[in-house]
mmCIF file of the N, C-alpha and C atoms, coordinates in Angstrom:
data_MODEL
# 
_entry.id   MODEL 
# 
loop_
_atom_site.group_PDB 
_atom_site.id 
_atom_site.type_symbol 
_atom_site.label_atom_id 
_atom_site.label_alt_id 
_atom_site.label_comp_id 
_atom_site.label_asym_id 
_atom_site.label_entity_id 
_atom_site.label_seq_id 
_atom_site.pdbx_PDB_ins_code 
_atom_site.Cartn_x 
_atom_site.Cartn_y 
_atom_site.Cartn_z 
_atom_site.occupancy 
_atom_site.B_iso_or_equiv 
_atom_site.pdbx_formal_charge 
_atom_site.auth_seq_id 
_atom_site.auth_comp_id 
_atom_site.auth_asym_id 
_atom_site.auth_atom_id 
_atom_site.pdbx_PDB_model_num 
ATOM 1   N N  . MET A 1 1  ? 0.821   -1.122 0.066  1.00 0.00 ? 1  MET A N  1 
ATOM 2   C CA . MET A 1 1  ? 0.052   -0.032 0.082  1.00 0.00 ? 1  MET A CA 1 
ATOM 3   C C  . MET A 1 1  ? 0.870   1.237  0.012  1.00 0.00 ? 1  MET A C  1 
ATOM 4   N N  . SER A 1 2  ? 0.568   2.145  -0.835 1.00 0.00 ? 2  SER A N  1 
ATOM 5   C CA . SER A 1 2  ? 1.416   3.364  -0.954 1.00 0.00 ? 2  SER A CA 1 
ATOM 6   C C  . SER A 1 2  ? 0.831   4.447  0.039  1.00 0.00 ? 2  SER A C  1 
ATOM 7   N N  . TYR A 1 3  ? 1.634   5.429  0.191  1.00 0.00 ? 3  TYR A N  1 
ATOM 8   C CA . TYR A 1 3  ? 1.203   6.526  1.083  1.00 0.00 ? 3  TYR A CA 1 
ATOM 9   C C  . TYR A 1 3  ? -0.024  7.209  0.546  1.00 0.00 ? 3  TYR A C  1 
ATOM 10  N N  . ALA A 1 4  ? -0.115  7.456  -0.799 1.00 0.00 ? 4  ALA A N  1 
ATOM 11  C CA . ALA A 1 4  ? -1.298  7.993  -1.239 1.00 0.00 ? 4  ALA A CA 1 
ATOM 12  C C  . ALA A 1 4  ? -2.572  7.127  -1.051 1.00 0.00 ? 4  ALA A C  1 
ATOM 13  N N  . ASP A 1 5  ? -2.429  5.944  -1.088 1.00 0.00 ? 5  ASP A N  1 
ATOM 14  C CA . ASP A 1 5  ? -3.586  5.036  -0.779 1.00 0.00 ? 5  ASP A CA 1 
ATOM 15  C C  . ASP A 1 5  ? -3.987  5.014  0.671  1.00 0.00 ? 5  ASP A C  1 
ATOM 16  N N  . SER A 1 6  ? -2.991  5.300  1.543  1.00 0.00 ? 6  SER A N  1 
ATOM 17  C CA . SER A 1 6  ? -3.206  5.135  2.903  1.00 0.00 ? 6  SER A CA 1 
ATOM 18  C C  . SER A 1 6  ? -3.920  6.471  3.505  1.00 0.00 ? 6  SER A C  1 
ATOM 19  N N  . LEU A 1 7  ? -3.781  7.588  2.637  1.00 0.00 ? 7  LEU A N  1 
ATOM 20  C CA . LEU A 1 7  ? -4.344  8.864  3.135  1.00 0.00 ? 7  LEU A CA 1 
ATOM 21  C C  . LEU A 1 7  ? -5.801  8.884  3.617  1.00 0.00 ? 7  LEU A C  1 
ATOM 22  N N  . GLN A 1 8  ? -6.605  8.117  2.833  1.00 0.00 ? 8  GLN A N  1 
ATOM 23  C CA . GLN A 1 8  ? -7.996  8.051  3.150  1.00 0.00 ? 8  GLN A CA 1 
ATOM 24  C C  . GLN A 1 8  ? -8.084  7.433  4.567  1.00 0.00 ? 8  GLN A C  1 
ATOM 25  N N  . TYR A 1 9  ? -7.359  6.504  4.921  1.00 0.00 ? 9  TYR A N  1 
ATOM 26  C CA . TYR A 1 9  ? -7.512  5.846  6.255  1.00 0.00 ? 9  TYR A CA 1 
ATOM 27  C C  . TYR A 1 9  ? -6.891  6.769  7.359  1.00 0.00 ? 9  TYR A C  1 
ATOM 28  N N  . LEU A 1 10 ? -5.860  7.463  7.044  1.00 0.00 ? 10 LEU A N  1 
ATOM 29  C CA . LEU A 1 10 ? -5.254  8.449  7.978  1.00 0.00 ? 10 LEU A CA 1 
ATOM 30  C C  . LEU A 1 10 ? -6.279  9.637  8.283  1.00 0.00 ? 10 LEU A C  1 
ATOM 31  N N  . ASN A 1 11 ? -6.940  10.101 7.173  1.00 0.00 ? 11 ASN A N  1 
ATOM 32  C CA . ASN A 1 11 ? -7.816  11.126 7.364  1.00 0.00 ? 11 ASN A CA 1 
ATOM 33  C C  . ASN A 1 11 ? -9.035  10.627 8.190  1.00 0.00 ? 11 ASN A C  1 
ATOM 34  N N  . LYS A 1 12 ? -9.562  9.371  8.079  1.00 0.00 ? 12 LYS A N  1 
ATOM 35  C CA . LYS A 1 12 ? -10.581 8.892  8.857  1.00 0.00 ? 12 LYS A CA 1 
ATOM 36  C C  . LYS A 1 12 ? -10.110 8.829  10.289 1.00 0.00 ? 12 LYS A C  1 
ATOM 37  N N  . CYS A 1 13 ? -8.926  8.348  10.519 1.00 0.00 ? 13 CYS A N  1 
ATOM 38  C CA . CYS A 1 13 ? -8.280  8.268  11.987 1.00 0.00 ? 13 CYS A CA 1 
ATOM 39  C C  . CYS A 1 13 ? -8.367  9.728  12.557 1.00 0.00 ? 13 CYS A C  1 
ATOM 40  N N  . LEU A 1 14 ? -7.829  10.678 11.869 1.00 0.00 ? 14 LEU A N  1 
ATOM 41  C CA . LEU A 1 14 ? -7.700  12.080 12.259 1.00 0.00 ? 14 LEU A CA 1 
ATOM 42  C C  . LEU A 1 14 ? -9.176  12.623 12.646 1.00 0.00 ? 14 LEU A C  1 
ATOM 43  N N  . ALA A 1 15 ? -10.078 12.384 11.716 1.00 0.00 ? 15 ALA A N  1 
ATOM 44  C CA . ALA A 1 15 ? -11.507 12.731 11.998 1.00 0.00 ? 15 ALA A CA 1 
ATOM 45  C C  . ALA A 1 15 ? -12.031 12.154 13.263 1.00 0.00 ? 15 ALA A C  1 
ATOM 46  N N  . PHE A 1 16 ? -11.705 10.912 13.467 1.00 0.00 ? 16 PHE A N  1 
ATOM 47  C CA . PHE A 1 16 ? -12.146 10.155 14.701 1.00 0.00 ? 16 PHE A CA 1 
ATOM 48  C C  . PHE A 1 16 ? -11.528 10.810 15.955 1.00 0.00 ? 16 PHE A C  1 
ATOM 49  N N  . LEU A 1 17 ? -10.210 11.044 15.879 1.00 0.00 ? 17 LEU A N  1 
ATOM 50  C CA . LEU A 1 17 ? -9.463  11.677 17.020 1.00 0.00 ? 17 LEU A CA 1 
ATOM 51  C C  . LEU A 1 17 ? -10.015 13.051 17.355 1.00 0.00 ? 17 LEU A C  1 
ATOM 52  N N  . ARG A 1 18 ? -10.350 13.908 16.276 1.00 0.00 ? 18 ARG A N  1 
ATOM 53  C CA . ARG A 1 18 ? -10.812 15.200 16.593 1.00 0.00 ? 18 ARG A CA 1 
ATOM 54  C C  . ARG A 1 18 ? -12.247 15.260 17.135 1.00 0.00 ? 18 ARG A C  1 
ATOM 55  N N  . SER A 1 19 ? -13.088 14.278 16.723 1.00 0.00 ? 19 SER A N  1 
ATOM 56  C CA . SER A 1 19 ? -14.360 14.132 17.220 1.00 0.00 ? 19 SER A CA 1 
ATOM 57  C C  . SER A 1 19 ? -14.341 13.713 18.720 1.00 0.00 ? 19 SER A C  1 
ATOM 58  N N  . ARG A 1 20 ? -13.459 12.735 19.017 1.00 0.00 ? 20 ARG A N  1 
ATOM 59  C CA . ARG A 1 20 ? -13.357 12.253 20.367 1.00 0.00 ? 20 ARG A CA 1 
ATOM 60  C C  . ARG A 1 20 ? -12.745 13.402 21.243 1.00 0.00 ? 20 ARG A C  1 
ATOM 61  N N  . GLU A 1 21 ? -11.838 14.120 20.811 1.00 0.00 ? 21 GLU A N  1 
ATOM 62  C CA . GLU A 1 21 ? -11.275 15.280 21.573 1.00 0.00 ? 21 GLU A CA 1 
ATOM 63  C C  . GLU A 1 21 ? -12.292 16.275 21.761 1.00 0.00 ? 21 GLU A C  1 
ATOM 64  N N  . GLU A 1 22 ? -13.230 16.627 20.886 1.00 0.00 ? 22 GLU A N  1 
ATOM 65  C CA . GLU A 1 22 ? -14.236 17.591 21.192 1.00 0.00 ? 22 GLU A CA 1 
ATOM 66  C C  . GLU A 1 22 ? -15.329 16.977 22.182 1.00 0.00 ? 22 GLU A C  1 
ATOM 67  N N  . GLN A 1 23 ? -15.628 15.780 22.023 1.00 0.00 ? 23 GLN A N  1 
ATOM 68  C CA . GLN A 1 23 ? -16.531 15.146 23.075 1.00 0.00 ? 23 GLN A CA 1 
ATOM 69  C C  . GLN A 1 23 ? -15.801 15.176 24.488 1.00 0.00 ? 23 GLN A C  1 
ATOM 70  N N  . GLU A 1 24 ? -14.636 14.917 24.580 1.00 0.00 ? 24 GLU A N  1 
ATOM 71  C CA . GLU A 1 24 ? -13.943 14.887 25.903 1.00 0.00 ? 24 GLU A CA 1 
ATOM 72  C C  . GLU A 1 24 ? -13.889 16.332 26.423 1.00 0.00 ? 24 GLU A C  1 
ATOM 73  N N  . LYS A 1 25 ? -13.610 17.221 25.569 1.00 0.00 ? 25 LYS A N  1 
ATOM 74  C CA . LYS A 1 25 ? -13.507 18.706 25.942 1.00 0.00 ? 25 LYS A CA 1 
ATOM 75  C C  . LYS A 1 25 ? -14.962 19.095 26.554 1.00 0.00 ? 25 LYS A C  1 
ATOM 76  N N  . GLN A 1 26 ? -15.960 18.703 25.836 1.00 0.00 ? 26 GLN A N  1 
ATOM 77  C CA . GLN A 1 26 ? -17.357 19.049 26.371 1.00 0.00 ? 26 GLN A CA 1 
ATOM 78  C C  . GLN A 1 26 ? -17.623 18.394 27.629 1.00 0.00 ? 26 GLN A C  1 
ATOM 79  N N  . MET A 1 27 ? -17.275 17.106 27.835 1.00 0.00 ? 27 MET A N  1 
ATOM 80  C CA . MET A 1 27 ? -17.405 16.448 29.113 1.00 0.00 ? 27 MET A CA 1 
ATOM 81  C C  . MET A 1 27 ? -16.655 17.078 30.237 1.00 0.00 ? 27 MET A C  1 
ATOM 82  N N  . LEU A 1 28 ? -15.418 17.483 30.006 1.00 0.00 ? 28 LEU A N  1 
ATOM 83  C CA . LEU A 1 28 ? -14.652 18.148 31.055 1.00 0.00 ? 28 LEU A CA 1 
ATOM 84  C C  . LEU A 1 28 ? -15.225 19.509 31.390 1.00 0.00 ? 28 LEU A C  1 
ATOM 85  N N  . GLU A 1 29 ? -15.671 20.232 30.418 1.00 0.00 ? 29 GLU A N  1 
ATOM 86  C CA . GLU A 1 29 ? -16.304 21.436 30.645 1.00 0.00 ? 29 GLU A CA 1 
ATOM 87  C C  . GLU A 1 29 ? -17.597 21.301 31.587 1.00 0.00 ? 29 GLU A C  1 
ATOM 88  N N  . GLU A 1 30 ? -18.334 20.320 31.185 1.00 0.00 ? 30 GLU A N  1 
ATOM 89  C CA . GLU A 1 30 ? -19.611 20.083 32.013 1.00 0.00 ? 30 GLU A CA 1 
ATOM 90  C C  . GLU A 1 30 ? -19.262 19.534 33.467 1.00 0.00 ? 30 GLU A C  1 
ATOM 91  N N  . ALA A 1 31 ? -18.130 18.970 33.596 1.00 0.00 ? 31 ALA A N  1 
ATOM 92  C CA . ALA A 1 31 ? -17.654 18.444 34.905 1.00 0.00 ? 31 ALA A CA 1 
ATOM 93  C C  . ALA A 1 31 ? -17.051 19.539 35.754 1.00 0.00 ? 31 ALA A C  1 
ATOM 94  N N  . GLY A 1 32 ? -16.988 20.704 35.179 1.00 0.00 ? 32 GLY A N  1 
ATOM 95  C CA . GLY A 1 32 ? -16.345 21.848 35.930 1.00 0.00 ? 32 GLY A CA 1 
ATOM 96  C C  . GLY A 1 32 ? -14.951 22.124 35.605 1.00 0.00 ? 32 GLY A C  1 
ATOM 97  N N  . GLY A 1 33 ? -14.460 21.573 34.513 1.00 0.00 ? 33 GLY A N  1 
ATOM 98  C CA . GLY A 1 33 ? -13.121 21.659 33.999 1.00 0.00 ? 33 GLY A CA 1 
ATOM 99  C C  . GLY A 1 33 ? -12.879 22.688 32.977 1.00 0.00 ? 33 GLY A C  1 
ATOM 100 N N  . ALA A 1 34 ? -13.726 23.820 32.880 1.00 0.00 ? 34 ALA A N  1 
ATOM 101 C CA . ALA A 1 34 ? -13.587 24.816 31.868 1.00 0.00 ? 34 ALA A CA 1 
ATOM 102 C C  . ALA A 1 34 ? -12.194 25.574 32.018 1.00 0.00 ? 34 ALA A C  1 
ATOM 103 N N  . GLN A 1 35 ? -11.835 25.719 33.285 1.00 0.00 ? 35 GLN A N  1 
ATOM 104 C CA . GLN A 1 35 ? -10.518 26.294 33.679 1.00 0.00 ? 35 GLN A CA 1 
ATOM 105 C C  . GLN A 1 35 ? -9.349  25.498 33.131 1.00 0.00 ? 35 GLN A C  1 
ATOM 106 N N  . LEU A 1 36 ? -9.428  24.148 33.214 1.00 0.00 ? 36 LEU A N  1 
ATOM 107 C CA . LEU A 1 36 ? -8.453  23.297 32.760 1.00 0.00 ? 36 LEU A CA 1 
ATOM 108 C C  . LEU A 1 36 ? -8.246  23.413 31.156 1.00 0.00 ? 36 LEU A C  1 
ATOM 109 N N  . VAL A 1 37 ? -9.465  23.390 30.582 1.00 0.00 ? 37 VAL A N  1 
ATOM 110 C CA . VAL A 1 37 ? -9.432  23.383 28.971 1.00 0.00 ? 37 VAL A CA 1 
ATOM 111 C C  . VAL A 1 37 ? -8.965  24.737 28.556 1.00 0.00 ? 37 VAL A C  1 
ATOM 112 N N  . ASN A 1 38 ? -9.423  25.869 29.314 1.00 0.00 ? 38 ASN A N  1 
ATOM 113 C CA . ASN A 1 38 ? -9.060  27.143 28.761 1.00 0.00 ? 38 ASN A CA 1 
ATOM 114 C C  . ASN A 1 38 ? -7.688  27.723 29.076 1.00 0.00 ? 38 ASN A C  1 
ATOM 115 N N  . SER A 1 39 ? -7.217  27.183 30.233 1.00 0.00 ? 39 SER A N  1 
ATOM 116 C CA . SER A 1 39 ? -5.859  27.649 30.656 1.00 0.00 ? 39 SER A CA 1 
ATOM 117 C C  . SER A 1 39 ? -4.743  26.715 30.372 1.00 0.00 ? 39 SER A C  1 
ATOM 118 N N  . THR A 1 40 ? -4.984  25.508 30.038 1.00 0.00 ? 40 THR A N  1 
ATOM 119 C CA . THR A 1 40 ? -3.911  24.508 29.775 1.00 0.00 ? 40 THR A CA 1 
ATOM 120 C C  . THR A 1 40 ? -3.912  24.111 28.384 1.00 0.00 ? 40 THR A C  1 
ATOM 121 N N  . PRO A 1 41 ? -2.923  24.595 27.456 1.00 0.00 ? 41 PRO A N  1 
ATOM 122 C CA . PRO A 1 41 ? -2.962  24.189 26.080 1.00 0.00 ? 41 PRO A CA 1 
ATOM 123 C C  . PRO A 1 41 ? -2.799  22.733 25.784 1.00 0.00 ? 41 PRO A C  1 
ATOM 124 N N  . ASP A 1 42 ? -2.152  22.014 26.726 1.00 0.00 ? 42 ASP A N  1 
ATOM 125 C CA . ASP A 1 42 ? -1.950  20.540 26.536 1.00 0.00 ? 42 ASP A CA 1 
ATOM 126 C C  . ASP A 1 42 ? -2.923  19.768 27.362 1.00 0.00 ? 42 ASP A C  1 
ATOM 127 N N  . TRP A 1 43 ? -4.089  20.219 27.668 1.00 0.00 ? 43 TRP A N  1 
ATOM 128 C CA . TRP A 1 43 ? -5.103  19.555 28.420 1.00 0.00 ? 43 TRP A CA 1 
ATOM 129 C C  . TRP A 1 43 ? -5.362  18.164 27.861 1.00 0.00 ? 43 TRP A C  1 
ATOM 130 N N  . ASP A 1 44 ? -5.493  18.055 26.502 1.00 0.00 ? 44 ASP A N  1 
ATOM 131 C CA . ASP A 1 44 ? -5.725  16.732 25.800 1.00 0.00 ? 44 ASP A CA 1 
ATOM 132 C C  . ASP A 1 44 ? -4.605  15.740 26.119 1.00 0.00 ? 44 ASP A C  1 
ATOM 133 N N  . VAL A 1 45 ? -3.387  16.249 26.261 1.00 0.00 ? 45 VAL A N  1 
ATOM 134 C CA . VAL A 1 45 ? -2.324  15.344 26.601 1.00 0.00 ? 45 VAL A CA 1 
ATOM 135 C C  . VAL A 1 45 ? -2.457  14.792 27.998 1.00 0.00 ? 45 VAL A C  1 
ATOM 136 N N  . ALA A 1 46 ? -2.792  15.779 28.861 1.00 0.00 ? 46 ALA A N  1 
ATOM 137 C CA . ALA A 1 46 ? -2.950  15.463 30.353 1.00 0.00 ? 46 ALA A CA 1 
ATOM 138 C C  . ALA A 1 46 ? -4.041  14.416 30.556 1.00 0.00 ? 46 ALA A C  1 
ATOM 139 N N  . VAL A 1 47 ? -5.219  14.538 29.709 1.00 0.00 ? 47 VAL A N  1 
ATOM 140 C CA . VAL A 1 47 ? -6.287  13.583 29.870 1.00 0.00 ? 47 VAL A CA 1 
ATOM 141 C C  . VAL A 1 47 ? -5.829  12.239 29.349 1.00 0.00 ? 47 VAL A C  1 
ATOM 142 N N  . THR A 1 48 ? -5.140  12.293 28.228 1.00 0.00 ? 48 THR A N  1 
ATOM 143 C CA . THR A 1 48 ? -4.595  10.956 27.603 1.00 0.00 ? 48 THR A CA 1 
ATOM 144 C C  . THR A 1 48 ? -3.719  10.296 28.599 1.00 0.00 ? 48 THR A C  1 
ATOM 145 N N  . GLU A 1 49 ? -2.681  11.045 29.126 1.00 0.00 ? 49 GLU A N  1 
ATOM 146 C CA . GLU A 1 49 ? -1.773  10.436 30.051 1.00 0.00 ? 49 GLU A CA 1 
ATOM 147 C C  . GLU A 1 49 ? -2.531  9.782  31.346 1.00 0.00 ? 49 GLU A C  1 
ATOM 148 N N  . TRP A 1 50 ? -3.525  10.545 31.886 1.00 0.00 ? 50 TRP A N  1 
ATOM 149 C CA . TRP A 1 50 ? -4.353  10.177 32.965 1.00 0.00 ? 50 TRP A CA 1 
ATOM 150 C C  . TRP A 1 50 ? -5.060  8.810  32.522 1.00 0.00 ? 50 TRP A C  1 
ATOM 151 N N  . ARG A 1 51 ? -5.658  8.895  31.377 1.00 0.00 ? 51 ARG A N  1 
ATOM 152 C CA . ARG A 1 51 ? -6.371  7.673  30.890 1.00 0.00 ? 51 ARG A CA 1 
ATOM 153 C C  . ARG A 1 51 ? -5.448  6.457  30.799 1.00 0.00 ? 51 ARG A C  1 
ATOM 154 N N  . ILE A 1 52 ? -4.286  6.626  30.338 1.00 0.00 ? 52 ILE A N  1 
ATOM 155 C CA . ILE A 1 52 ? -3.343  5.553  30.297 1.00 0.00 ? 52 ILE A CA 1 
ATOM 156 C C  . ILE A 1 52 ? -2.907  5.073  31.615 1.00 0.00 ? 52 ILE A C  1 
ATOM 157 N N  . GLN A 1 53 ? -2.619  5.856  32.532 1.00 0.00 ? 53 GLN A N  1 
ATOM 158 C CA . GLN A 1 53 ? -2.267  5.626  33.991 1.00 0.00 ? 53 GLN A CA 1 
ATOM 159 C C  . GLN A 1 53 ? -3.431  4.849  34.680 1.00 0.00 ? 53 GLN A C  1 
ATOM 160 N N  . ASN A 1 54 ? -4.609  5.183  34.291 1.00 0.00 ? 54 ASN A N  1 
ATOM 161 C CA . ASN A 1 54 ? -5.739  4.608  35.069 1.00 0.00 ? 54 ASN A CA 1 
ATOM 162 C C  . ASN A 1 54 ? -6.492  3.539  34.220 1.00 0.00 ? 54 ASN A C  1 
ATOM 163 N N  . GLN A 1 55 ? -5.818  3.154  33.165 1.00 0.00 ? 55 GLN A N  1 
ATOM 164 C CA . GLN A 1 55 ? -6.344  2.084  32.228 1.00 0.00 ? 55 GLN A CA 1 
ATOM 165 C C  . GLN A 1 55 ? -7.809  2.315  31.883 1.00 0.00 ? 55 GLN A C  1 
ATOM 166 N N  . CYS A 1 56 ? -8.147  3.592  31.538 1.00 0.00 ? 56 CYS A N  1 
ATOM 167 C CA . CYS A 1 56 ? -9.391  3.962  30.993 1.00 0.00 ? 56 CYS A CA 1 
ATOM 168 C C  . CYS A 1 56 ? -9.402  3.970  29.483 1.00 0.00 ? 56 CYS A C  1 
ATOM 169 N N  . HIS A 1 57 ? -10.123 3.189  28.887 1.00 0.00 ? 57 HIS A N  1 
ATOM 170 C CA . HIS A 1 57 ? -10.316 3.100  27.387 1.00 0.00 ? 57 HIS A CA 1 
ATOM 171 C C  . HIS A 1 57 ? -11.078 4.318  26.862 1.00 0.00 ? 57 HIS A C  1 
ATOM 172 N N  . GLU A 1 58 ? -12.141 4.663  27.676 1.00 0.00 ? 58 GLU A N  1 
ATOM 173 C CA . GLU A 1 58 ? -12.963 5.758  27.193 1.00 0.00 ? 58 GLU A CA 1 
ATOM 174 C C  . GLU A 1 58 ? -13.270 6.688  28.374 1.00 0.00 ? 58 GLU A C  1 
ATOM 175 N N  . LEU A 1 59 ? -13.366 7.889  28.005 1.00 0.00 ? 59 LEU A N  1 
ATOM 176 C CA . LEU A 1 59 ? -13.660 8.910  29.135 1.00 0.00 ? 59 LEU A CA 1 
ATOM 177 C C  . LEU A 1 59 ? -15.190 9.051  29.229 1.00 0.00 ? 59 LEU A C  1 
ATOM 178 N N  . THR A 1 60 ? -15.685 8.918  30.369 1.00 0.00 ? 60 THR A N  1 
ATOM 179 C CA . THR A 1 60 ? -17.129 8.927  30.664 1.00 0.00 ? 60 THR A CA 1 
ATOM 180 C C  . THR A 1 60 ? -17.318 10.192 31.465 1.00 0.00 ? 60 THR A C  1 
ATOM 181 N N  . ARG A 1 61 ? -18.543 10.519 31.758 1.00 0.00 ? 61 ARG A N  1 
ATOM 182 C CA . ARG A 1 61 ? -18.851 11.748 32.532 1.00 0.00 ? 61 ARG A CA 1 
ATOM 183 C C  . ARG A 1 61 ? -18.326 11.515 33.950 1.00 0.00 ? 61 ARG A C  1 
ATOM 184 N N  . ALA A 1 62 ? -18.449 10.375 34.564 1.00 0.00 ? 62 ALA A N  1 
ATOM 185 C CA . ALA A 1 62 ? -17.960 10.046 35.819 1.00 0.00 ? 62 ALA A CA 1 
ATOM 186 C C  . ALA A 1 62 ? -16.429 10.112 35.916 1.00 0.00 ? 62 ALA A C  1 
ATOM 187 N N  . ARG A 1 63 ? -15.819 9.621  34.793 1.00 0.00 ? 63 ARG A N  1 
ATOM 188 C CA . ARG A 1 63 ? -14.324 9.719  34.863 1.00 0.00 ? 63 ARG A CA 1 
ATOM 189 C C  . ARG A 1 63 ? -13.817 11.112 34.554 1.00 0.00 ? 63 ARG A C  1 
ATOM 190 N N  . ALA A 1 64 ? -14.596 11.846 33.847 1.00 0.00 ? 64 ALA A N  1 
ATOM 191 C CA . ALA A 1 64 ? -14.148 13.298 33.640 1.00 0.00 ? 64 ALA A CA 1 
ATOM 192 C C  . ALA A 1 64 ? -14.174 14.027 34.911 1.00 0.00 ? 64 ALA A C  1 
ATOM 193 N N  . LYS A 1 65 ? -15.288 13.700 35.788 1.00 0.00 ? 65 LYS A N  1 
ATOM 194 C CA . LYS A 1 65 ? -15.318 14.408 37.083 1.00 0.00 ? 65 LYS A CA 1 
ATOM 195 C C  . LYS A 1 65 ? -14.082 14.010 37.999 1.00 0.00 ? 65 LYS A C  1 
ATOM 196 N N  . ARG A 1 66 ? -13.782 12.702 37.943 1.00 0.00 ? 66 ARG A N  1 
ATOM 197 C CA . ARG A 1 66 ? -12.701 12.115 38.699 1.00 0.00 ? 66 ARG A CA 1 
ATOM 198 C C  . ARG A 1 66 ? -11.374 12.714 38.238 1.00 0.00 ? 66 ARG A C  1 
ATOM 199 N N  . PHE A 1 67 ? -11.206 12.919 36.873 1.00 0.00 ? 67 PHE A N  1 
ATOM 200 C CA . PHE A 1 67 ? -9.990  13.561 36.351 1.00 0.00 ? 67 PHE A CA 1 
ATOM 201 C C  . PHE A 1 67 ? -9.850  15.001 36.881 1.00 0.00 ? 67 PHE A C  1 
ATOM 202 N N  . ILE A 1 68 ? -10.855 15.717 36.794 1.00 0.00 ? 68 ILE A N  1 
ATOM 203 C CA . ILE A 1 68 ? -10.866 17.061 37.175 1.00 0.00 ? 68 ILE A CA 1 
ATOM 204 C C  . ILE A 1 68 ? -10.542 17.234 38.623 1.00 0.00 ? 68 ILE A C  1 
ATOM 205 N N  . LYS A 1 69 ? -11.144 16.369 39.397 1.00 0.00 ? 69 LYS A N  1 
ATOM 206 C CA . LYS A 1 69 ? -10.883 16.423 40.909 1.00 0.00 ? 69 LYS A CA 1 
ATOM 207 C C  . LYS A 1 69 ? -9.380  16.116 41.200 1.00 0.00 ? 69 LYS A C  1 
ATOM 208 N N  . GLU A 1 70 ? -8.848  15.102 40.498 1.00 0.00 ? 70 GLU A N  1 
ATOM 209 C CA . GLU A 1 70 ? -7.483  14.689 40.722 1.00 0.00 ? 70 GLU A CA 1 
ATOM 210 C C  . GLU A 1 70 ? -6.531  15.772 40.216 1.00 0.00 ? 70 GLU A C  1 
ATOM 211 N N  . TRP A 1 71 ? -6.922  16.340 38.979 1.00 0.00 ? 71 TRP A N  1 
ATOM 212 C CA . TRP A 1 71 ? -6.037  17.386 38.349 1.00 0.00 ? 71 TRP A CA 1 
ATOM 213 C C  . TRP A 1 71 ? -6.089  18.682 39.257 1.00 0.00 ? 71 TRP A C  1 
ATOM 214 N N  . MET A 1 72 ? -7.193  19.056 39.912 1.00 0.00 ? 72 MET A N  1 
ATOM 215 C CA . MET A 1 72 ? -7.237  20.219 40.778 1.00 0.00 ? 72 MET A CA 1 
ATOM 216 C C  . MET A 1 72 ? -6.450  20.027 42.073 1.00 0.00 ? 72 MET A C  1 
ATOM 217 N N  . ALA A 1 73 ? -6.518  18.790 42.559 1.00 0.00 ? 73 ALA A N  1 
ATOM 218 C CA . ALA A 1 73 ? -5.728  18.445 43.725 1.00 0.00 ? 73 ALA A CA 1 
ATOM 219 C C  . ALA A 1 73 ? -4.237  18.505 43.410 1.00 0.00 ? 73 ALA A C  1 
ATOM 220 N N  . ALA A 1 74 ? -3.867  17.913 42.275 1.00 0.00 ? 74 ALA A N  1 
ATOM 221 C CA . ALA A 1 74 ? -2.505  17.969 41.899 1.00 0.00 ? 74 ALA A CA 1 
ATOM 222 C C  . ALA A 1 74 ? -1.933  19.535 41.729 1.00 0.00 ? 74 ALA A C  1 
ATOM 223 N N  . GLN A 1 75 ? -2.813  20.310 41.172 1.00 0.00 ? 75 GLN A N  1 
ATOM 224 C CA . GLN A 1 75 ? -2.451  21.651 40.910 1.00 0.00 ? 75 GLN A CA 1 
ATOM 225 C C  . GLN A 1 75 ? -2.334  22.467 42.260 1.00 0.00 ? 75 GLN A C  1 
ATOM 226 N N  . THR A 1 76 ? -3.235  22.099 43.220 1.00 0.00 ? 76 THR A N  1 
ATOM 227 C CA . THR A 1 76 ? -3.205  22.635 44.483 1.00 0.00 ? 76 THR A CA 1 
ATOM 228 C C  . THR A 1 76 ? -1.910  22.301 45.288 1.00 0.00 ? 76 THR A C  1 
ATOM 229 N N  . SER A 1 77 ? -1.657  21.028 45.228 1.00 0.00 ? 77 SER A N  1 
ATOM 230 C CA . SER A 1 77 ? -0.407  20.565 45.965 1.00 0.00 ? 77 SER A CA 1 
ATOM 231 C C  . SER A 1 77 ? 0.888   21.056 45.263 1.00 0.00 ? 77 SER A C  1 
ATOM 232 N N  . HIS A 1 78 ? 0.834   21.266 43.947 1.00 0.00 ? 78 HIS A N  1 
ATOM 233 C CA . HIS A 1 78 ? 2.003   21.773 43.307 1.00 0.00 ? 78 HIS A CA 1 
ATOM 234 C C  . HIS A 1 78 ? 2.222   23.224 43.586 1.00 0.00 ? 78 HIS A C  1 
ATOM 235 N N  . SER A 1 79 ? 1.151   24.076 43.676 1.00 0.00 ? 79 SER A N  1 
ATOM 236 C CA . SER A 1 79 ? 1.327   25.414 43.999 1.00 0.00 ? 79 SER A CA 1 
ATOM 237 C C  . SER A 1 79 ? 1.768   25.619 45.404 1.00 0.00 ? 79 SER A C  1 
ATOM 238 N N  . ARG A 1 80 ? 1.381   24.746 46.323 1.00 0.00 ? 80 ARG A N  1 
ATOM 239 C CA . ARG A 1 80 ? 1.914   24.773 47.749 1.00 0.00 ? 80 ARG A CA 1 
ATOM 240 C C  . ARG A 1 80 ? 3.391   24.549 47.842 1.00 0.00 ? 80 ARG A C  1 
ATOM 241 N N  . GLU A 1 81 ? 3.918   23.736 46.953 1.00 0.00 ? 81 GLU A N  1 
ATOM 242 C CA . GLU A 1 81 ? 5.201   23.462 46.965 1.00 0.00 ? 81 GLU A CA 1 
ATOM 243 C C  . GLU A 1 81 ? 6.181   24.586 46.568 1.00 0.00 ? 81 GLU A C  1 
ATOM 244 N N  . ARG A 1 82 ? 5.601   25.501 45.924 1.00 0.00 ? 82 ARG A N  1 
ATOM 245 C CA . ARG A 1 82 ? 6.349   26.663 45.450 1.00 0.00 ? 82 ARG A CA 1 
ATOM 246 C C  . ARG A 1 82 ? 6.597   27.557 46.493 1.00 0.00 ? 82 ARG A C  1 
# 
């Protein structure tokens, strides 16, 4: 398979990832994480790393709330260390 032939599959993958990122962003904002999404340019990386560490295949509303809670706790403890 050539690169040109694989572009259609790569574009489908990219569309899926963008759609999932938008859904996760919406869930995080609904869970009280608007500050995270708006103030952290790498919020999607932070969520992905958290999902990997916690072996979460899919971000749900409950997991979004848990992530926000843990993220805020980590930010609070990090700011106290300074």
